[in-house]
Structures are given as structure tokens and as C-alpha cells.
C-alpha positions as CSV (number, residue, x, y, z in Angstrom):
1,X,212.4,208.1,290.2
2,X,214.1,212.2,291.4
3,X,212.6,214.8,289.2
4,X,214.0,217.2,287.8
5,X,213.1,220.6,286.3
6,X,214.9,222.2,282.9
7,X,214.3,224.6,281.0
8,X,213.5,222.8,277.5
9,X,212.0,224.2,274.3
10,X,208.2,222.1,273.5
11,X,206.4,220.5,270.9
12,X,204.3,222.9,270.2
13,X,201.7,220.4,268.1
14,X,202.2,216.9,266.3
15,X,200.5,216.5,263.0
16,X,201.6,212.0,263.3
17,X,198.4,210.8,265.5
18,X,199.1,207.5,265.0
19,X,202.7,207.8,267.4
20,X,202.5,206.2,271.2
21,X,203.0,208.9,272.2
22,X,200.3,211.1,270.3
23,X,196.9,211.8,271.5
24,X,194.4,215.0,270.2
25,X,197.7,216.7,268.3
26,X,200.1,217.1,271.3
27,X,203.1,214.9,271.9
28,X,203.2,214.3,275.5
29,X,206.9,212.2,275.1
30,X,209.1,213.1,278.8
31,X,211.1,214.2,275.9
32,X,211.9,214.1,272.1
33,X,215.1,213.7,270.0
34,X,214.9,214.7,266.0
35,X,217.6,214.3,263.7
36,X,219.6,211.0,262.4
37,X,222.6,213.9,261.6
38,X,221.7,214.8,258.5
39,X,217.7,214.5,258.5
40,X,215.1,216.3,260.8
41,X,214.0,213.2,261.9
42,X,211.8,212.1,265.3
43,X,213.9,209.2,267.1
44,X,210.9,209.5,269.4
45,X,208.3,208.5,267.2
46,X,207.3,204.8,267.3
47,X,203.8,203.3,265.9
48,X,201.4,201.5,268.7
49,X,197.9,201.1,268.9
50,X,197.4,202.1,272.9
51,X,198.6,205.6,273.6
52,X,199.6,207.5,275.8
53,X,197.8,207.7,279.5
54,X,200.2,210.5,280.6
55,X,198.0,213.1,278.7
56,X,199.4,216.1,281.5
57,X,202.7,216.3,280.0
58,X,203.6,218.1,277.2
59,X,207.1,216.8,275.3
60,X,210.3,219.0,275.6
61,X,213.1,219.0,272.8
62,X,216.2,216.3,274.5
63,X,218.7,216.3,272.0
64,X,218.8,217.5,268.5
65,X,221.4,215.9,266.3
66,X,220.8,218.2,262.9
67,X,224.2,220.4,263.2
68,X,223.1,222.6,259.8
69,X,220.1,223.5,261.7
70,X,220.5,227.6,262.5
71,X,218.4,226.8,266.3
72,X,221.1,223.9,266.7
73,X,223.3,225.0,269.9
74,X,225.5,222.3,271.5
75,X,223.2,219.9,269.6
76,X,220.2,221.3,272.0
77,X,216.9,222.9,270.8
78,X,217.0,227.0,271.0
79,X,214.1,228.0,269.8
80,X,210.7,228.4,272.0
81,X,208.7,225.3,270.8
82,X,208.4,223.4,267.6
83,X,206.5,221.7,265.6
84,X,206.6,217.8,264.4
85,X,204.5,215.9,261.5
86,X,205.5,215.1,257.9
87,X,208.3,216.7,255.3
88,X,208.4,214.4,252.0
89,X,207.2,211.5,254.3
90,X,208.9,211.0,256.1
91,X,208.3,211.6,260.6
92,X,210.1,215.7,260.2
93,X,211.0,218.8,262.1
94,X,208.7,221.5,260.9
95,X,210.7,223.6,261.8
96,X,213.9,223.1,261.3
97,X,215.9,225.9,259.3
98,X,219.3,225.4,258.0
99,X,222.2,227.3,258.8
């Protein structure tokens, strides 16, 4: 496997404890994808009884598909960090802000 180094916003907090990438309210996916084009949901979220073992890794934001977010620039998030949690019953980017 090759290693690349990129600058990306981090997931500073994730309160969705049933997600397989969540451990101690931190997201440990390599990168997450936000949105379906309209809603700022976490497309990386999935439930599994086993949780990730990659506890030294902090998740970044790989892509944002919500063009109406003021932090979206060419389908990439440009804020320092985001928080993920529940909003209106959905797993969402809580940092989302309309343009």
C-alpha cells in the first residue's frame, strides 16, 4: 500500500457511537464522505458489532457532495474540522451551514 499526505479537515467529534468507525466519540475512518447532494448526511456511517481497531487514525473529510454548504468548495470541505451527530433523526454533519 502506498502512503499519501494530504491536508484535509478533521472529524473533531462523532457522537454516533453505534457506527463501526466510532470509538470513544472519535471517528477513525481514513476519510468520510458527507452528503447525498442535498442532505448533509454521513455516507460513511454503518452499524457493525465490531468497531475499528485503527484507534491511532483520525478521520478526515474526503468529499462533500452538498453544494449548498458554505464550507463546500469544488466538492471538498474547507473548514478546519467538523462534528458528526444526529440532526432531525439523521446521522449528519453538524457543521453544515447553508450558503
